[in-house]
DRENMI-806279 format. One line per field, with one value per atom (N, C-alpha, C): atom name; x, y, z; residue number from 1. Coordinates in steps of 0.2 Angstrom, whole numbers. Layout:
N
at = CA;...
c1 = X;...
c2 = Y;...
c3 = Z;...
i = NUM;...
END
This chain:
214
at = N;CA;C;N;CA;C;N;CA;C;N;CA;C;N;CA;C;N;CA;C;N;CA;C;N;CA;C;N;CA;C;N;CA;C;N;CA;C;N;CA;C;N;CA;C;N;CA;C;N;CA;C;N;CA;C;N;CA;C;N;CA;C;N;CA;C;N;CA;C;N;CA;C;N;CA;C;N;CA;C;N;CA;C;N;CA;C;N;CA;C;N;CA;C;N;CA;C;N;CA;C;N;CA;C;N;CA;C;N;CA;C;N;CA;C;N;CA;C;N;CA;C;N;CA;C;N;CA;C;N;CA;C;N;CA;C;N;CA;C;N;CA;C;N;CA;C;N;CA;C;N;CA;C;N;CA;C;N;CA;C;N;CA;C;N;CA;C;N;CA;C;N;CA;C;N;CA;C;N;CA;C;N;CA;C;N;CA;C;N;CA;C;N;CA;C;N;CA;C;N;CA;C;N;CA;C;N;CA;C;N;CA;C;N;CA;C;N;CA;C;N;CA;C;N;CA;C;N;CA;C;N;CA;C;N;CA;C;N;CA;C;N;CA;C;N;CA;C;N;CA;C;N;CA;C;N;CA;C;N;CA;C;N;CA;C;N;CA;C;N;CA;C;N;CA;C;N;CA;C;N;CA;C;N;CA;C;N;CA;C;N;CA;C;N;CA;C;N;CA;C;N;CA;C;N;CA;C;N;CA;C;N;CA;C;N;CA;C;N;CA;C;N;CA;C;N;CA;C;N;CA;C;N;CA;C;N;CA;C;N;CA;C;N;CA;C;N;CA;C;N;CA;C;N;CA;C;N;CA;C;N;CA;C;N;CA;C;N;CA;C;N;CA;C;N;CA;C;N;CA;C;N;CA;C;N;CA;C;N;CA;C;N;CA;C;N;CA;C;N;CA;C;N;CA;C;N;CA;C;N;CA;C;N;CA;C;N;CA;C;N;CA;C;N;CA;C;N;CA;C;N;CA;C;N;CA;C;N;CA;C;N;CA;C;N;CA;C;N;CA;C;N;CA;C;N;CA;C;N;CA;C;N;CA;C;N;CA;C;N;CA;C;N;CA;C;N;CA;C;N;CA;C;N;CA;C;N;CA;C;N;CA;C;N;CA;C;N;CA;C;N;CA;C;N;CA;C;N;CA;C;N;CA;C;N;CA;C;N;CA;C;N;CA;C;N;CA;C;N;CA;C;N;CA;C;N;CA;C;N;CA;C;N;CA;C;N;CA;C;N;CA;C;N;CA;C;N;CA;C;N;CA;C;N;CA;C;N;CA;C;N;CA;C;N;CA;C;N;CA;C;N;CA;C;N;CA;C;N;CA;C;N;CA;C;N;CA;C;N;CA;C;N;CA;C;N;CA;C;N;CA;C;N;CA;C;N;CA;C;N;CA;C;N;CA;C;N;CA;C;N;CA;C;N;CA;C;N;CA;C;N;CA;C;N;CA;C;N;CA;C;N;CA;C;N;CA;C;N;CA;C;N;CA;C;N;CA;C;N;CA;C;N;CA;C;N;CA;C;N;CA;C;N;CA;C;N;CA;C;N;CA;C;N;CA;C;N;CA;C;N;CA;C;N;CA;C;N;CA;C;N;CA;C;N;CA;C;N;CA;C;N;CA;C;N;CA;C;N;CA;C;N;CA;C;N;CA;C;N;CA;C;N;CA;C;N;CA;C
c1 = -67;-66;-65;-67;-67;-60;-55;-49;-51;-49;-51;-46;-40;-35;-28;-23;-16;-13;-9;-6;2;4;12;15;21;25;31;32;38;45;49;56;55;49;49;45;39;35;28;24;16;12;6;1;-5;-7;-13;-19;-25;-30;-36;-39;-44;-50;-56;-62;-65;-66;-68;-76;-79;-86;-87;-82;-82;-83;-84;-84;-77;-76;-69;-68;-73;-72;-70;-73;-72;-65;-63;-56;-51;-52;-47;-47;-52;-52;-48;-49;-45;-38;-36;-29;-25;-28;-25;-19;-13;-7;-2;-5;0;5;4;9;11;18;21;22;21;22;25;30;33;28;25;20;14;11;4;-2;0;-5;-10;-16;-21;-26;-29;-33;-40;-43;-49;-55;-56;-62;-63;-69;-70;-68;-69;-67;-59;-56;-48;-46;-50;-48;-49;-55;-56;-50;-48;-43;-36;-35;-29;-28;-34;-34;-34;-37;-37;-30;-26;-20;-15;-16;-12;-14;-21;-23;-20;-19;-16;-9;-5;1;1;-4;-5;-7;-11;-13;-7;-3;3;8;10;16;13;8;5;11;10;14;22;23;29;29;35;35;35;30;29;30;35;36;35;32;30;33;37;39;39;39;39;45;48;54;51;56;54;50;50;46;39;38;32;32;38;38;38;34;34;40;42;47;45;46;44;49;48;53;49;51;48;53;52;57;64;64;70;73;70;73;69;73;70;66;60;56;55;54;51;43;39;32;29;24;20;12;9;2;-3;-9;-13;-20;-25;-32;-36;-42;-47;-54;-59;-65;-65;-68;-69;-63;-58;-52;-46;-42;-35;-30;-24;-20;-12;-8;-1;3;9;14;20;23;29;34;40;46;52;56;62;68;66;72;71;66;65;61;62;58;51;46;39;35;30;25;18;13;6;1;-4;-9;-16;-21;-28;-32;-36;-39;-46;-51;-58;-58;-61;-62;-68;-67;-71;-71;-76;-75;-73;-74;-72;-65;-61;-54;-52;-56;-55;-54;-58;-58;-51;-47;-40;-34;-36;-31;-25;-26;-21;-16;-17;-13;-7;-8;-4;-2;-5;-4;0;6;10;7;10;7;6;11;11;6;5;0;-7;-8;-14;-16;-11;-13;-15;-12;-14;-21;-23;-30;-35;-33;-38;-41;-37;-39;-43;-45;-49;-56;-59;-66;-69;-75;-78;-75;-69;-65;-60;-60;-55;-55;-61;-60;-56;-57;-53;-46;-44;-37;-33;-37;-34;-33;-38;-37;-31;-30;-25;-18;-18;-11;-10;-15;-14;-12;-15;-13;-6;-4;3;8;6;11;12;6;7;11;11;15;22;24;31;33;29;30;32;29;30;37;38;45;51;50;55;56;51;51;53;54;56;51;51;46;49;45;47;47;42;41;35;36;31;28;21;18;18;17;17;24;29;35;40;40;45;43;37;34;31;33;30;27;22;19;20;23;24;19;16;12;6;0;-5;-8;-5;-7;-3;-6;-3;3;10;11;12;10;11;19;21;28;28;32;33;39;40;47;47;53;54;61;61;67;67;72;73;80;83;90;94;97;101;98;91;87;83;84;81;80;74;73;66;66;60;58;52;50;43;41;34;30;24;19;13;11;5;-1;-7;-13;-18;-23;-29;-35;-41;-47;-51;-53;-57;-64;-69;-75;-74;-75;-74;-68;-63;-56;-51;-45;-39;-34;-30;-25;-18;-14;-7;-2;3;9;15;21;27;33;38;44;51;56;62;68;71;76;83;87;93;97;101;106;112;114;120;127
c2 = 73;70;62;58;51;48;50;46;40;34;27;25;24;21;23;22;23;16;13;7;8;8;9;2;3;-3;-2;-5;-3;-3;2;3;4;4;5;11;12;18;17;19;19;18;16;15;19;23;27;26;25;23;28;31;36;33;33;31;38;38;44;45;50;51;59;62;69;71;77;79;82;83;85;92;96;103;102;98;97;95;90;87;93;96;101;107;109;114;112;106;103;102;101;100;106;111;118;117;120;119;116;111;107;103;100;96;99;100;103;97;98;93;96;94;97;95;89;87;89;94;97;94;89;86;82;84;80;76;71;67;71;68;72;69;62;59;61;61;63;58;52;47;47;48;49;55;60;66;65;62;61;56;51;47;51;55;59;63;67;72;68;62;59;56;54;51;57;63;69;71;71;72;68;62;57;59;62;65;71;75;81;79;74;73;70;66;63;68;72;77;84;85;91;97;102;108;107;102;101;102;104;105;98;97;90;91;88;88;81;80;74;74;69;69;62;62;55;55;49;48;46;44;42;36;32;26;27;33;35;33;32;30;36;37;43;43;49;50;56;55;60;63;70;74;77;76;80;84;91;96;94;92;91;84;80;74;68;64;59;54;52;46;42;35;31;31;31;31;27;24;20;22;23;26;21;20;16;19;17;18;14;13;9;10;12;13;19;18;24;24;21;20;23;26;28;26;25;23;24;26;27;23;21;18;22;24;28;26;26;24;28;30;33;28;22;17;11;10;4;6;2;3;0;3;0;0;-5;-6;-7;-4;-5;-5;-9;-10;-12;-9;-10;-13;-18;-21;-23;-22;-24;-32;-36;-43;-44;-46;-47;-53;-57;-64;-63;-58;-57;-58;-57;-58;-65;-70;-77;-78;-73;-74;-72;-69;-67;-69;-74;-76;-80;-83;-87;-82;-76;-71;-69;-70;-68;-73;-79;-84;-89;-91;-97;-104;-109;-116;-117;-115;-116;-112;-106;-102;-104;-107;-110;-116;-120;-126;-123;-118;-115;-113;-109;-107;-112;-118;-123;-126;-125;-128;-123;-117;-112;-112;-117;-117;-111;-109;-103;-97;-97;-91;-90;-93;-92;-84;-81;-74;-70;-71;-67;-69;-75;-77;-75;-75;-73;-65;-62;-55;-53;-57;-57;-57;-63;-64;-58;-55;-50;-44;-42;-37;-37;-43;-45;-44;-46;-45;-37;-34;-26;-23;-25;-23;-24;-30;-32;-28;-27;-23;-16;-13;-6;-6;-11;-12;-12;-16;-17;-10;-6;1;2;-3;-2;-5;-4;-7;-14;-16;-22;-29;-29;-36;-39;-46;-50;-53;-51;-54;-61;-65;-72;-75;-72;-76;-73;-66;-63;-62;-62;-61;-67;-70;-76;-76;-80;-81;-88;-90;-96;-99;-94;-96;-90;-92;-86;-86;-88;-87;-81;-78;-72;-74;-72;-67;-71;-68;-71;-71;-77;-77;-76;-71;-70;-66;-65;-61;-60;-58;-57;-60;-63;-66;-64;-59;-56;-55;-58;-57;-56;-50;-49;-47;-46;-44;-50;-52;-58;-57;-57;-57;-60;-62;-65;-61;-59;-55;-58;-55;-57;-51;-53;-48;-49;-43;-44;-41;-43;-41;-40;-35;-35;-34;-36;-35;-29;-25;-19;-20;-21;-23;-28;-26;-31;-29;-26;-25;-28;-29;-32;-27;-26;-21;-25;-25;-29;-24;-25;-21;-25;-22;-25;-20;-22;-17;-21;-18;-21;-16;-19;-15;-15;-10;-10;-15;-18;-24;-20;-24;-21;-24
c3 = 58;52;53;48;49;49;52;53;56;53;56;61;59;64;62;67;66;70;66;69;69;75;76;75;71;70;74;80;84;80;81;78;71;68;61;59;60;58;60;56;57;51;52;46;49;44;45;40;42;38;39;33;33;29;33;30;27;20;17;17;21;21;19;17;16;9;7;0;-2;-8;-10;-7;-7;-4;3;7;14;15;11;12;10;4;2;7;10;15;21;23;29;28;21;20;19;16;15;11;13;10;14;18;23;20;13;10;4;3;-3;-8;-14;-19;-25;-28;-34;-40;-40;-45;-43;-46;-44;-48;-52;-56;-52;-52;-47;-51;-48;-52;-54;-59;-62;-59;-59;-56;-49;-47;-40;-35;-36;-31;-31;-36;-35;-32;-33;-29;-22;-20;-13;-10;-13;-11;-10;-15;-15;-9;-8;-3;4;5;11;13;8;9;12;9;11;18;19;26;32;30;35;36;31;33;37;36;40;47;48;55;59;56;60;61;55;56;57;61;62;64;60;62;59;55;53;45;42;35;31;27;24;16;14;6;4;-2;-5;-12;-14;-21;-24;-31;-34;-39;-39;-44;-51;-55;-62;-62;-57;-57;-53;-52;-48;-41;-38;-31;-27;-22;-18;-13;-11;-6;-2;5;10;13;14;18;24;30;36;39;39;41;38;31;27;29;33;35;31;27;23;26;24;26;20;21;17;17;12;12;6;8;3;4;-2;-2;-5;-3;-6;-5;-9;-8;-13;-10;-14;-11;-15;-13;-8;-3;2;7;6;11;7;11;9;15;14;19;17;22;21;26;24;28;28;33;33;38;36;41;39;45;44;43;44;44;39;36;32;26;20;14;15;14;15;9;10;5;8;5;8;2;3;-3;0;-3;-1;-7;-6;-12;-9;-13;-12;-13;-9;-10;-15;-21;-26;-30;-30;-33;-41;-44;-51;-52;-47;-47;-49;-48;-50;-57;-61;-68;-71;-67;-70;-66;-61;-56;-60;-65;-69;-72;-72;-75;-70;-63;-58;-53;-53;-48;-52;-48;-51;-49;-51;-50;-42;-38;-31;-28;-30;-27;-29;-35;-37;-33;-31;-26;-20;-17;-11;-11;-16;-17;-17;-21;-22;-15;-10;-3;1;-2;2;1;-4;-5;-6;-2;-4;-2;1;3;-2;-8;-13;-15;-16;-18;-13;-7;-2;-2;-3;-3;-10;-15;-21;-21;-18;-17;-12;-7;-3;-6;-10;-14;-19;-22;-27;-23;-17;-13;-10;-8;-6;-11;-17;-23;-24;-24;-25;-20;-14;-8;-10;-12;-13;-19;-24;-30;-28;-23;-21;-17;-13;-10;-15;-20;-25;-28;-30;-32;-39;-43;-50;-54;-60;-65;-67;-72;-76;-71;-67;-63;-66;-67;-69;-63;-62;-55;-55;-60;-60;-59;-63;-63;-58;-56;-52;-45;-43;-37;-34;-28;-26;-19;-18;-11;-9;-4;-1;4;8;13;13;15;15;22;27;34;36;41;44;49;47;42;35;30;23;22;19;17;9;7;0;-1;-8;-10;-17;-19;-26;-28;-34;-37;-44;-45;-52;-53;-57;-59;-53;-52;-46;-40;-40;-34;-32;-26;-23;-15;-13;-6;-4;3;5;12;13;19;21;27;29;27;25;23;28;31;36;33;36;33;38;37;41;36;39;35;38;33;35;31;34;30;25;19;13;9;13;10;13;10;12;12;18;18;19;15;16;17;21;22;24;22;23;24;27;27;26;24;22;25;30;33;28;28;24;26;21;23;26;31;35;31
i = 1;1;1;2;2;2;3;3;3;4;4;4;5;5;5;6;6;6;7;7;7;8;8;8;9;9;9;10;10;10;11;11;11;12;12;12;13;13;13;14;14;14;15;15;15;16;16;16;17;17;17;18;18;18;19;19;19;20;20;20;21;21;21;22;22;22;23;23;23;24;24;24;25;25;25;26;26;26;27;27;27;28;28;28;29;29;29;30;30;30;31;31;31;32;32;32;33;33;33;34;34;34;35;35;35;36;36;36;37;37;37;38;38;38;39;39;39;40;40;40;41;41;41;42;42;42;43;43;43;44;44;44;45;45;45;46;46;46;47;47;47;48;48;48;49;49;49;50;50;50;51;51;51;52;52;52;53;53;53;54;54;54;55;55;55;56;56;56;57;57;57;58;58;58;59;59;59;60;60;60;61;61;61;62;62;62;63;63;63;64;64;64;65;65;65;66;66;66;67;67;67;68;68;68;69;69;69;70;70;70;71;71;71;72;72;72;73;73;73;74;74;74;75;75;75;76;76;76;77;77;77;78;78;78;79;79;79;80;80;80;81;81;81;82;82;82;83;83;83;84;84;84;85;85;85;86;86;86;87;87;87;88;88;88;89;89;89;90;90;90;91;91;91;92;92;92;93;93;93;94;94;94;95;95;95;96;96;96;97;97;97;98;98;98;99;99;99;100;100;100;101;101;101;102;102;102;103;103;103;104;104;104;105;105;105;106;106;106;107;107;107;108;108;108;109;109;109;110;110;110;111;111;111;112;112;112;113;113;113;114;114;114;115;115;115;116;116;116;117;117;117;118;118;118;119;119;119;120;120;120;121;121;121;122;122;122;123;123;123;124;124;124;125;125;125;126;126;126;127;127;127;128;128;128;129;129;129;130;130;130;131;131;131;132;132;132;133;133;133;134;134;134;135;135;135;136;136;136;137;137;137;138;138;138;139;139;139;140;140;140;141;141;141;142;142;142;143;143;143;144;144;144;145;145;145;146;146;146;147;147;147;148;148;148;149;149;149;150;150;150;151;151;151;152;152;152;153;153;153;154;154;154;155;155;155;156;156;156;157;157;157;158;158;158;159;159;159;160;160;160;161;161;161;162;162;162;163;163;163;164;164;164;165;165;165;166;166;166;167;167;167;168;168;168;169;169;169;170;170;170;171;171;171;172;172;172;173;173;173;174;174;174;175;175;175;176;176;176;177;177;177;178;178;178;179;179;179;180;180;180;181;181;181;182;182;182;183;183;183;184;184;184;185;185;185;186;186;186;187;187;187;188;188;188;189;189;189;190;190;190;191;191;191;192;192;192;193;193;193;194;194;194;195;195;195;196;196;196;197;197;197;198;198;198;199;199;199;200;200;200;201;201;201;202;202;202;203;203;203;204;204;204;205;205;205;206;206;206;207;207;207;208;208;208;209;209;209;210;210;210;211;211;211;212;212;212;213;213;213;214;214;214
END
């Protein structure tokens, strides 16, 4: 099976990435009943079925022979239980890739985005003035870095885990070099964290984690 890679984040957890080259039938047969889910609604489009199955297979691969339960709350945020022990999890997919980020100790977020120059046409909808100035310095690499900011904001949105965030007003990126510096500022919820990224072919994968306050 084309499992691509697993990245260990010391003291935090792991990231797993799957490159999808199989059919829906092949993935479904490989997954079997390894992952229990209360919500059995599955996507209808083939590409979404492939992504859905691949993300669950990543759980099966890492937690082999354990009881795996995956649930979602009212905000559609997933939660994971391994042998009844709670874990944090974030799931993402784009094109032929699916990825997960799981941790027993920190809230996590992960996002995959295709680098596409068409994102420049909508960049003013989610980039604030400071971010626009950062992007203007990037020349021909603007599509990559606008995609990077969008992905980083999606990752922060997943860590926040609640609705009603304005990507332009409430989520900010201060630096776009590794690690990316960004955060959220909305009413009583404000924090800044590092967001990391890697490139996979013409895709950007961003991820971040936030340990609970002491």
